[in-house]
N, C-alpha and C positions, 0 to 999 in steps of 0.2 A: 601596572596598567599600561596598555598600549595606547599611544596617542597618534592620531593622524593629523598632519598639518597640510593645509592647502598649499599647492605649489605657487610660486611667484607668478602673478598675473592671472591666476585662476581664482574664481569666486565660488563659494559654496553657499548654502542656506544661511550660515551664521555670519560670514564675512571673510574676506581674504586674509590669510595668515593666522586664522584662529585654529587652536588645537582642539580636537574633538576626542574625548575619551571613548574607547570602544571595548573596554573590558581587558581581561588578561590575555597575554599572548599565549597561544597554544604551544605545547612542547613540540619540537621537531619530530616528525615521523615520516616514514615512507609513504609516498603518495601512489604507489602501485599496488594493484591487487594481484594476488597469486592466481595463476591460470586455473580454470575449472578442469576437473579431471575428466568429466564427460559432458558433452554438449546436450544436456537434458532438454533444454528449451527447443533446440533445433529439431530434435526427434519429434516433438509434438507438431511443430510447424510443417513437417514433411508428411504428416498423417493424412489419410483420406478424409477424416472429419474436418480437419483444418482447411484442406483444399476445397471441400464443399462449401464451407463457411466463407472462404475468400471469394469463391465464384459467386455466391449469393450476394456478397457485399458489392460486387461489380454491378449486379442487376439493380439493387436497391439504392445505390449511391445517387442516381439521378433524381429520385423521388424527393419532392420537397415535403416538409412537415405539413404544410397547408394541404397538399394532395393526400397525404396519409390520413390526416384528420377528416378530410372530406369523404374519403372512401370508407371510413369506419367510425360511425357515430359513437360507439362505445369504447373507442381506443383508450381514452384516459383511464377508464376502469379496468380494461383488460391488461394494460401494460403499466400497472402500478400495484404496489403491495404496502400494507400497513402492519406494523408490529408495535403494539403499545402506542406511544406518542410519536413514533418514527414512521415517516412515509417515504417510500422510494418510488419516485415517478420517472419511469424510463420511457414514457409515451412520447416524450419530446426528443427522442433519438430515432435514428433511422432503423427501427426494428419492426418486424411483423411476425405473424405466427410462424412462418417458415424460419425466420432468424432464431426464434426461441427453440424450435425443434432442432435446428442445427447446433445451437449452443448446448442443448441437453445431450445430443449425440457426442459432441466433443468432450463434455464432462464425463460421459460414460466411457468413452475410449481412453481418457486419461485416468480412469479408475478413481475419480474424485471421492466417492464415498469411502473407499478404502484409505485414501490419504487423510481424509478428515478423521477417521477412526484412529489412525496411527498418531495424528497430532494430539488428539484427546488422551491417548494412552501414554504420551510422553516419549514415543519412539524417536530415534534419530532420523529426522527427515530433512534437516538442513544440510544438504550435501556440500555446500561451499565451506561450512564451518564444522562439519562432522559432529553435529549435536542436535538435540531436540529443539524444536521451535518453542518459544515460551509465550506465545500469544494467549493461550488459554490460562496459563499460570499467572500472567500479569493481571488478568481480570478475575481471578479466582479469589473467593473469600475463604477458601479452605486453609487450614493450618498446614496441611501436608498435601502436596500434589506433584506429580501423579502418584498413583498407588505404587509403592515399592521403590520410588526414585525421587525423594523429596528435594525439589528445587526451590521451595519457598524461602529458605534462608537467603539464597542468592537474589531472589525477587525482592524480598524486603530490603536487602542491602542496596539494590539498584534504585528502589523507590526513595530510600533515604538520601542517596547521592543526588537524585533528580531534585528532591525537595530542597536540599542544600544549595544546589545550583540555582534554582528559581529564587530562593530567598536572597542569595548573593546578587543575582541579576536585578532584583527589585530594589535592593539597597543601593545599586549603582556601583557595586564593588567589583 
């Protein structure tokens, strides 16, 4: 267990000189990330759709939320969605109908529906780690996912490791 001790003359919430346990010390490892092979994000930020959205942001940035709500009485309903018990209210952000149109154009230009389909299919779309993203698998109740490339044993192992970590943290160990 790693202990942190207050420096001489320094006070903390417990008192000067007290040792505070903060858990196990992590093993030493490299703190540098390997360079990306292609600048995929910068390609999108150079796109016409991105530039149009950035220009629109400059226009709407000066508008206050008070002004936006005053100009559109149905703003709260038009800029919020509900799914089950979850409500996403983005009416309290500087968006308008033009913002939403430009965001949809950016999603189309980035081929978002195709990338979503590839994610659900378990295709290798994480370019930095050269593997499939496991967002869908982590939330899947299926015993096998995706079809033809079962990653669920690794997912179950990761869940068990997380559960063990949480249990250990709650015990103070």
